[in-house]
A tleap script that builds the chain and sets N, CA, C and O, in Angstrom:
source leaprc.protein.ff14SB
mol = sequence {
  NMET LYS LYS LYS TYR GLN SER GLU ALA LEU
  MET VAL ASN HIE GLN SER ALA GLU SER LEU
  PHE ARG LEU GLY GLU ILE SER GLU ALA GLU
  MET LYS GLU TYR ASP GLU MET CYS LEU VAL
  GLN GLU PRO GLU GLU SER TYR HIE ALA GLU
  LEU SER ALA GLU PRO GLU GLN ARG GLN SER
  PRO LEU THR LEU SER PHE GLY CASN
}
set mol.1.N position { -1.829 -54.807 -50.138 }
set mol.1.CA position { -2.690 -55.772 -49.530 }
set mol.1.C position { -2.575 -57.084 -50.298 }
set mol.1.O position { -2.626 -57.103 -51.528 }
set mol.2.N position { -2.420 -58.170 -49.565 }
set mol.2.CA position { -2.295 -59.487 -50.174 }
set mol.2.C position { -3.676 -59.992 -50.578 }
set mol.2.O position { -4.637 -59.878 -49.818 }
set mol.3.N position { -3.760 -60.548 -51.775 }
set mol.3.CA position { -5.022 -61.074 -52.261 }
set mol.3.C position { -5.307 -62.411 -51.599 }
set mol.3.O position { -4.404 -63.221 -51.390 }
set mol.4.N position { -6.586 -62.633 -51.269 }
set mol.4.CA position { -7.023 -63.904 -50.701 }
set mol.4.C position { -7.961 -64.544 -51.710 }
set mol.4.O position { -8.951 -63.947 -52.134 }
set mol.5.N position { -7.626 -65.778 -52.086 }
set mol.5.CA position { -8.398 -66.495 -53.089 }
set mol.5.C position { -9.329 -67.492 -52.430 }
set mol.5.O position { -9.039 -68.008 -51.350 }
set mol.6.N position { -10.458 -67.763 -53.090 }
set mol.6.CA position { -11.425 -68.711 -52.556 }
set mol.6.C position { -10.905 -70.148 -52.622 }
set mol.6.O position { -11.293 -70.986 -51.808 }
set mol.7.N position { -10.034 -70.433 -53.581 }
set mol.7.CA position { -9.448 -71.773 -53.697 }
set mol.7.C position { -8.192 -71.669 -54.551 }
set mol.7.O position { -7.948 -70.649 -55.197 }
set mol.8.N position { -7.402 -72.733 -54.546 }
set mol.8.CA position { -6.182 -72.745 -55.360 }
set mol.8.C position { -6.525 -72.715 -56.849 }
set mol.8.O position { -5.836 -72.062 -57.634 }
set mol.9.N position { -7.586 -73.422 -57.238 }
set mol.9.CA position { -7.998 -73.429 -58.646 }
set mol.9.C position { -8.415 -72.027 -59.098 }
set mol.9.O position { -8.080 -71.601 -60.203 }
set mol.10.N position { -9.147 -71.315 -58.240 }
set mol.10.CA position { -9.558 -69.956 -58.598 }
set mol.10.C position { -8.377 -68.996 -58.590 }
set mol.10.O position { -8.397 -67.998 -59.311 }
set mol.11.N position { -7.355 -69.273 -57.797 }
set mol.11.CA position { -6.141 -68.462 -57.805 }
set mol.11.C position { -5.474 -68.551 -59.181 }
set mol.11.O position { -5.086 -67.534 -59.756 }
set mol.12.N position { -5.344 -69.765 -59.696 }
set mol.12.CA position { -4.725 -69.966 -61.012 }
set mol.12.C position { -5.568 -69.293 -62.091 }
set mol.12.O position { -5.030 -68.646 -62.989 }
set mol.13.N position { -6.879 -69.444 -62.003 }
set mol.13.CA position { -7.795 -68.825 -62.949 }
set mol.13.C position { -7.641 -67.301 -62.930 }
set mol.13.O position { -7.566 -66.668 -63.983 }
set mol.14.N position { -7.593 -66.723 -61.743 }
set mol.14.CA position { -7.473 -65.268 -61.593 }
set mol.14.C position { -6.130 -64.774 -62.125 }
set mol.14.O position { -6.071 -63.742 -62.795 }
set mol.15.N position { -5.067 -65.492 -61.837 }
set mol.15.CA position { -3.745 -65.086 -62.323 }
set mol.15.C position { -3.679 -65.126 -63.843 }
set mol.15.O position { -3.041 -64.274 -64.463 }
set mol.16.N position { -4.337 -66.113 -64.445 }
set mol.16.CA position { -4.402 -66.172 -65.908 }
set mol.16.C position { -5.176 -64.981 -66.457 }
set mol.16.O position { -4.778 -64.379 -67.455 }
set mol.17.N position { -6.280 -64.644 -65.802 }
set mol.17.CA position { -7.079 -63.493 -66.228 }
set mol.17.C position { -6.273 -62.200 -66.096 }
set mol.17.O position { -6.365 -61.323 -66.955 }
set mol.18.N position { -5.482 -62.077 -65.020 }
set mol.18.CA position { -4.645 -60.885 -64.860 }
set mol.18.C position { -3.656 -60.751 -66.006 }
set mol.18.O position { -3.417 -59.648 -66.499 }
set mol.19.N position { -3.083 -61.861 -66.430 }
set mol.19.CA position { -2.157 -61.842 -67.568 }
set mol.19.C position { -2.873 -61.393 -68.835 }
set mol.19.O position { -2.352 -60.568 -69.586 }
set mol.20.N position { -4.055 -61.929 -69.073 }
set mol.20.CA position { -4.829 -61.533 -70.245 }
set mol.20.C position { -5.212 -60.056 -70.185 }
set mol.20.O position { -5.213 -59.372 -71.208 }
set mol.21.N position { -5.535 -59.569 -68.997 }
set mol.21.CA position { -5.888 -58.161 -68.821 }
set mol.21.C position { -4.693 -57.264 -69.152 }
set mol.21.O position { -4.841 -56.258 -69.845 }
set mol.22.N position { -3.505 -57.632 -68.652 }
set mol.22.CA position { -2.304 -56.840 -68.935 }
set mol.22.C position { -1.979 -56.825 -70.421 }
set mol.22.O position { -1.422 -55.851 -70.928 }
set mol.23.N position { -2.326 -57.904 -71.123 }
set mol.23.CA position { -2.091 -57.982 -72.566 }
set mol.23.C position { -3.185 -57.287 -73.380 }
set mol.23.O position { -3.078 -57.160 -74.600 }
set mol.24.N position { -4.235 -56.841 -72.690 }
set mol.24.CA position { -5.330 -56.167 -73.378 }
set mol.24.C position { -6.335 -57.108 -74.022 }
set mol.24.O position { -7.126 -56.691 -74.868 }
set mol.25.N position { -6.307 -58.366 -73.629 }
set mol.25.CA position { -7.195 -59.365 -74.224 }
set mol.25.C position { -8.564 -59.426 -73.540 }
set mol.25.O position { -9.529 -59.905 -74.136 }
set mol.26.N position { -8.655 -58.948 -72.301 }
set mol.26.CA position { -9.952 -58.846 -71.638 }
set mol.26.C position { -10.097 -57.428 -71.100 }
set mol.26.O position { -9.106 -56.751 -70.827 }
set mol.27.N position { -11.328 -56.992 -70.954 }
set mol.27.CA position { -11.617 -55.620 -70.526 }
set mol.27.C position { -11.530 -55.483 -69.005 }
set mol.27.O position { -11.444 -56.472 -68.277 }
set mol.28.N position { -11.555 -54.245 -68.552 }
set mol.28.CA position { -11.549 -53.980 -67.107 }
set mol.28.C position { -12.811 -54.543 -66.453 }
set mol.28.O position { -12.760 -55.056 -65.335 }
set mol.29.N position { -13.944 -54.444 -67.155 }
set mol.29.CA position { -15.200 -54.991 -66.621 }
set mol.29.C position { -15.099 -56.503 -66.453 }
set mol.29.O position { -15.572 -57.052 -65.457 }
set mol.30.N position { -14.482 -57.179 -67.426 }
set mol.30.CA position { -14.305 -58.629 -67.317 }
set mol.30.C position { -13.355 -58.970 -66.170 }
set mol.30.O position { -13.563 -59.962 -65.472 }
set mol.31.N position { -12.323 -58.163 -65.972 }
set mol.31.CA position { -11.382 -58.411 -64.878 }
set mol.31.C position { -12.072 -58.253 -63.531 }
set mol.31.O position { -11.792 -59.002 -62.595 }
set mol.32.N position { -12.965 -57.290 -63.431 }
set mol.32.CA position { -13.722 -57.109 -62.183 }
set mol.32.C position { -14.595 -58.329 -61.899 }
set mol.32.O position { -14.783 -58.706 -60.742 }
set mol.33.N position { -15.127 -58.943 -62.955 }
set mol.33.CA position { -15.916 -60.167 -62.766 }
set mol.33.C position { -15.040 -61.289 -62.207 }
set mol.33.O position { -15.473 -62.043 -61.336 }
set mol.34.N position { -13.815 -61.398 -62.707 }
set mol.34.CA position { -12.888 -62.402 -62.175 }
set mol.34.C position { -12.563 -62.101 -60.706 }
set mol.34.O position { -12.483 -63.014 -59.884 }
set mol.35.N position { -12.378 -60.821 -60.386 }
set mol.35.CA position { -12.120 -60.445 -58.991 }
set mol.35.C position { -13.260 -60.923 -58.093 }
set mol.35.O position { -13.032 -61.528 -57.045 }
set mol.36.N position { -14.493 -60.640 -58.524 }
set mol.36.CA position { -15.661 -61.016 -57.718 }
set mol.36.C position { -15.794 -62.531 -57.587 }
set mol.36.O position { -16.198 -63.036 -56.540 }
set mol.37.N position { -15.455 -63.251 -58.648 }
set mol.37.CA position { -15.610 -64.700 -58.654 }
set mol.37.C position { -14.491 -65.397 -57.854 }
set mol.37.O position { -14.749 -66.389 -57.173 }
set mol.38.N position { -13.271 -64.888 -57.935 }
set mol.38.CA position { -12.114 -65.621 -57.433 }
set mol.38.C position { -11.602 -65.161 -56.070 }
set mol.38.O position { -11.046 -65.957 -55.314 }
set mol.39.N position { -11.787 -63.890 -55.758 }
set mol.39.CA position { -11.217 -63.354 -54.522 }
set mol.39.C position { -12.214 -63.433 -53.373 }
set mol.39.O position { -13.422 -63.313 -53.576 }
set mol.40.N position { -11.699 -63.634 -52.174 }
set mol.40.CA position { -12.530 -63.608 -50.968 }
set mol.40.C position { -12.913 -62.152 -50.727 }
set mol.40.O position { -12.054 -61.272 -50.667 }
set mol.41.N position { -14.199 -61.916 -50.591 }
set mol.41.CA position { -14.681 -60.558 -50.358 }
set mol.41.C position { -14.665 -60.260 -48.860 }
set mol.41.O position { -15.278 -60.977 -48.069 }
set mol.42.N position { -13.962 -59.202 -48.484 }
set mol.42.CA position { -13.920 -58.784 -47.083 }
set mol.42.C position { -15.208 -58.050 -46.750 }
set mol.42.O position { -15.662 -57.228 -47.547 }
set mol.43.N position { -15.809 -58.318 -45.602 }
set mol.43.CA position { -17.023 -57.599 -45.219 }
set mol.43.C position { -16.723 -56.116 -45.052 }
set mol.43.O position { -15.720 -55.742 -44.446 }
set mol.44.N position { -17.599 -55.278 -45.592 }
set mol.44.CA position { -17.390 -53.838 -45.519 }
set mol.44.C position { -17.486 -53.319 -44.093 }
set mol.44.O position { -16.868 -52.308 -43.761 }
set mol.45.N position { -18.258 -54.003 -43.241 }
set mol.45.CA position { -18.432 -53.527 -41.868 }
set mol.45.C position { -17.096 -53.416 -41.141 }
set mol.45.O position { -16.873 -52.463 -40.395 }
set mol.46.N position { -16.209 -54.380 -41.355 }
set mol.46.CA position { -14.936 -54.347 -40.644 }
set mol.46.C position { -14.118 -53.137 -41.069 }
set mol.46.O position { -13.423 -52.542 -40.246 }
set mol.47.N position { -14.192 -52.766 -42.342 }
set mol.47.CA position { -13.472 -51.590 -42.827 }
set mol.47.C position { -14.054 -50.334 -42.202 }
set mol.47.O position { -13.309 -49.474 -41.732 }
set mol.48.N position { -15.387 -50.217 -42.192 }
set mol.48.CA position { -16.018 -49.031 -41.637 }
set mol.48.C position { -15.842 -48.972 -40.124 }
set mol.48.O position { -15.691 -47.887 -39.561 }
set mol.49.N position { -15.860 -50.121 -39.465 }
set mol.49.CA position { -15.647 -50.148 -38.016 }
set mol.49.C position { -14.241 -49.667 -37.698 }
set mol.49.O position { -14.038 -48.953 -36.715 }
set mol.50.N position { -13.274 -50.047 -38.513 }
set mol.50.CA position { -11.888 -49.618 -38.326 }
set mol.50.C position { -11.786 -48.104 -38.454 }
set mol.50.O position { -11.073 -47.457 -37.687 }
set mol.51.N position { -12.502 -47.540 -39.428 }
set mol.51.CA position { -12.445 -46.093 -39.641 }
set mol.51.C position { -13.124 -45.328 -38.516 }
set mol.51.O position { -12.693 -44.227 -38.174 }
set mol.52.N position { -14.175 -45.890 -37.937 }
set mol.52.CA position { -14.906 -45.174 -36.901 }
set mol.52.C position { -14.272 -45.331 -35.518 }
set mol.52.O position { -14.663 -44.633 -34.583 }
set mol.53.N position { -13.306 -46.231 -35.374 }
set mol.53.CA position { -12.645 -46.423 -34.082 }
set mol.53.C position { -11.839 -45.182 -33.719 }
set mol.53.O position { -11.359 -44.459 -34.591 }
set mol.54.N position { -11.702 -44.952 -32.428 }
set mol.54.CA position { -10.880 -43.844 -31.959 }
set mol.54.C position { -9.439 -44.048 -32.421 }
set mol.54.O position { -8.986 -45.190 -32.493 }
set mol.55.N position { -8.711 -42.989 -32.732 }
set mol.55.CA position { -7.338 -43.142 -33.229 }
set mol.55.C position { -6.447 -43.999 -32.344 }
set mol.55.O position { -5.636 -44.767 -32.861 }
set mol.56.N position { -6.574 -43.891 -31.029 }
set mol.56.CA position { -5.719 -44.686 -30.158 }
set mol.56.C position { -6.116 -46.166 -30.163 }
set mol.56.O position { -5.338 -47.011 -29.719 }
set mol.57.N position { -7.329 -46.493 -30.664 }
set mol.57.CA position { -7.770 -47.875 -30.725 }
set mol.57.C position { -7.394 -48.543 -32.045 }
set mol.57.O position { -7.394 -49.770 -32.141 }
set mol.58.N position { -7.079 -47.755 -33.047 }
set mol.58.CA position { -6.699 -48.316 -34.340 }
set mol.58.C position { -5.306 -48.894 -34.278 }
set mol.58.O position { -4.420 -48.345 -33.623 }
set mol.59.N position { -5.117 -50.006 -34.963 }
set mol.59.CA position { -3.788 -50.604 -35.039 }
set mol.59.C position { -3.076 -49.983 -36.228 }
set mol.59.O position { -3.633 -49.891 -37.322 }
set mol.60.N position { -1.850 -49.562 -36.004 }
set mol.60.CA position { -1.067 -48.974 -37.072 }
set mol.60.C position { -0.835 -50.013 -38.155 }
set mol.60.O position { -0.502 -51.157 -37.845 }
set mol.61.N position { -1.005 -49.633 -39.446 }
set mol.61.CA position { -0.755 -50.603 -40.509 }
set mol.61.C position { 0.713 -51.025 -40.591 }
set mol.61.O position { 1.032 -52.024 -41.236 }
set mol.62.N position { 1.594 -50.287 -39.955 }
set mol.62.CA position { 3.010 -50.622 -39.996 }
set mol.62.C position { 3.440 -51.469 -38.807 }
set mol.62.O position { 4.608 -51.847 -38.711 }
set mol.63.N position { 2.518 -51.773 -37.900 }
set mol.63.CA position { 2.835 -52.580 -36.732 }
set mol.63.C position { 3.073 -54.025 -37.157 }
set mol.63.O position { 2.250 -54.623 -37.849 }
set mol.64.N position { 4.177 -54.561 -36.745 }
set mol.64.CA position { 4.501 -55.953 -37.049 }
set mol.64.C position { 4.242 -56.820 -35.827 }
set mol.64.O position { 4.547 -56.431 -34.700 }
set mol.65.N position { 3.687 -57.977 -36.055 }
set mol.65.CA position { 3.431 -58.911 -34.969 }
set mol.65.C position { 4.262 -60.152 -35.202 }
set mol.65.O position { 4.209 -60.749 -36.276 }
set mol.66.N position { 5.028 -60.542 -34.201 }
set mol.66.CA position { 5.877 -61.710 -34.298 }
set mol.66.C position { 5.379 -62.834 -33.392 }
set mol.66.O position { 6.144 -63.720 -33.010 }
set mol.67.N position { 4.088 -62.789 -33.053 }
set mol.67.CA position { 3.492 -63.846 -32.246 }
set mol.67.C position { 3.874 -63.797 -30.779 }
set mol.67.O position { 3.786 -64.813 -30.089 }
set mol.68.N position { 4.293 -62.650 -30.288 }
set mol.68.CA position { 4.670 -62.524 -28.862 }
set mol.68.C position { 3.485 -62.203 -28.018 }
set mol.68.O position { 3.614 -62.061 -26.802 }
savepdb mol mol.pdb
quit
């Protein structure tokens, strides 16, 4: 899944935090705070609605759309 950032500045901030996390300089809890601050939060309803849809109504995650 591609990450969606709230702004370009927060994208740079988050990427720096990811580097620090990989180096062990910040904790997992601190990284989660950066996630909450920098990433666009998807509404949970859409995820649950997708799960409750009938199988024939769900879009396959492998379906590609070319704008046709």
